[in-house]
Steps between C-alpha positions, in 0.01 A plus 500: 500500500451174310620179661791307353261245349265762353780687320615403153872575530695620198811329632612298800871545570646211698807580708668824602847441355658790315351416160144461629535815710627707206199377303276623782675838474452506122125428541450747785358772269306268269166486687516122467366279777815341642514233770856448625554192716798327657505171694779647714433740783778730375569704187781434254497128422853386411615863538362542854683649797454352847535585865689239703173349618370483142827337389438212741145451368628510141772242573235267640299537176809422292567190708146372431532566126252789493744746339556336163802705386693457825656212688769420760405797720635530852537774758733530796542753777865505602523558872124492547333841496813678623571805288181472297230765522127427495385289198325780310816713507617285206380474142706228328451490123463178301597688183755771587542611138661830413337712229719679246417867455422441131245228581161537332346406836609834645364686198164327543487576871560866414241518219239324718576732795561195722862609560378751758419215736840329467824623653802400292852472638836507323694182433864588561824324423560170321799321652700181454599276791868408463622221730836550667796324335606359838357468848705791636302752294135601500277466195402828339210663320598673175254753360420455130566817296207555264532867404776704341571667835513164680749361249734798531489506881533128578834361612384139470595461133803594290521791258493259204191325636333840553543581132343167400214548742433854376496374143244237594274740695496737203420208268205382712331839511444475122505122466169483312605716202756453227794450490476347851235249390737375230755426773288300743223336295728225364559408867139553616447146632855450627582557869555867580834409658629374163394824329670711769824308456497499121390859430624687808786280622354501852669281758297278731476761775349762270268239352379427853419868552291510183322169565408619849320803354279260301388330825514169312425217742716249317762742367449359150289774344536531123628807319160619375332491840807616689549814293130585534513474880819702532362765265192526721722539807725765347217698338309496831792660685408853608144491366347580842809647659877463503679185608241225454339302218228305681235543766328288761146553638494557875310260730565175315584558135253379238252409774450871566425570134248214500323642806494854360354368174230311689413814698452684171276216384292533816468876454376426148226276636654151496391262776780327693481168683817366662492147636262402218591279206333306220347169610349399166464672163280412203653681205276322250212731590464860389529677735753293694367358828738490797449353845721686748660347807280738701194306379379772262417415139569778252484568127759683293575579138879465535752340737864601544723283716864401552654167413684413820598146407870424465590309184864458602656378822794735464486863603674753720598459862478784749625570848361806678683611812435778751822627657548725800694777328418801283798415270546874444806466279286343225253787486717803443445734205798492264390785272441860604130576522397135489234373743601264776453148360289244685608196299847372405579207270790260562597215266693189603635389159527138397806352671500746792317260734546131577267224610552306822687238296736761356346531152516850354168662413408484132229768511499843661321588822339845514435695817257790523562690824207709627531765768228586749406791268318241287254448788582129496669496841549729803777757535851362563416180315523393134346232281723287278343326198731231358403336168659235282391307194733215590334162545807336650548549877306826470407537867859423594625779269243749631602426857866544412422835336322607819797387711762660272335835432555668842878456479508717187335796671697794631534504879574226748147434627340193348121542476297233675252301294167514684262325263519279191244397239586255220291379208504392138289664230424265213492597135238452233520503124133599470411815308217747547209412274133563433262211451153621415378712793784393731844660516786326683806697607832317493660441842715792613864503395770449762740757356685743725383802298145565388429367150287737292384215276223407747337837442388400151305209649319741733403717204386194305273400791365856515412483128321168551287644780411823317465352152399763244502768771879477540684809376873435515590868534296512822663196661616594852483868409275671753421855602511589868191409692333785684611460860713203393750530781229485765309219332800279434638537849168407655479162326 
């Protein structure tokens, strides 16, 4: 086998985030010489999943400024190690994004045969947190009806509101054809809430239900984008089974897809080097000359990397908590024949929480509750992922959501919080782009649901690497390898 320095690489892929890893998957049958490096000693980049021990190491990196997209990270064990299992019993995700069943990502994982190495779990109910009107009553969780059957069976809304909601759901299913387009396009850039009020006479409570389904972090999504997201949700319902519209990869979400994609790259002949980054690069030469942090000097025709520099100081704030309860009431199947869900979504609408100074929240807080079936925590525990786009008193609001949530659960036992991780993920306005022989991926989005738009950038990078050899019809469309199951599992 040639040494690193003696090989002329067709491409060096820097980083093992989801985009770079999907590129490795796409190149795994190309016979190209691929060197895949990552300065981190873990896979996944900004979409990684960590054990408790790895979380502590990552927080230290954030504190020293070595994780460019993250800041203000802290970790706390409440009550010491009491109640916690061993560190590797946990796999806490930095990007706990759900994936709608109609996502192109799932189609590509199927056509590339990579889906066989990923176990997907059902995302169950979407609920609204409703604070109690007075201190003598408990807050409640109200499930959002998003199918015809849900609307007819719910007792949370009036008969008149049901008719309006049914009218809207029917409208959304065909929103992109006439005459529906004639109805909404004049309001395309207006807030979705204004369109719901004007065209469907929805009151504020019903508007909140609809906005929650969009997973909008500021609650101000426009009509064009809002209708597209809700259409994706409704059209995804039942695609892979009754009762759910979205899925979640077991063992850490998108991190698992990144690792599976890298395994496929390794099976295809790519060379992997974790803990190795780029020290210097001379892109004026052809081929490009790179000095690695390992001390090796290599040559490559192409370079693909991720832009991990934040251009904005605003972003999303997250609080991840491990609690000592299975929270069984959140993971019950509500439709006959539906699989048991492993993820439940709860929204705290704007105005439902208050800061320490008594100011009402102006942006929603979203909670993604993960059961132990996700592999992210031991049995009889759950992981709570709180997210808000609010910049004002954000950590205060996240803490209040954590404190308020248990009271809304059925039963009298309040789950104990065992562990807490907090951090901020910064945003960037940078776009994916090619510059000569170098392709830069945009930083990953911080949305709560996977955004298919990043997949085009992966395909663009694939075209750059293959050049005239690229055949679009063959992109991520692979036949089964002989003995594929044995080979892939051995990597």
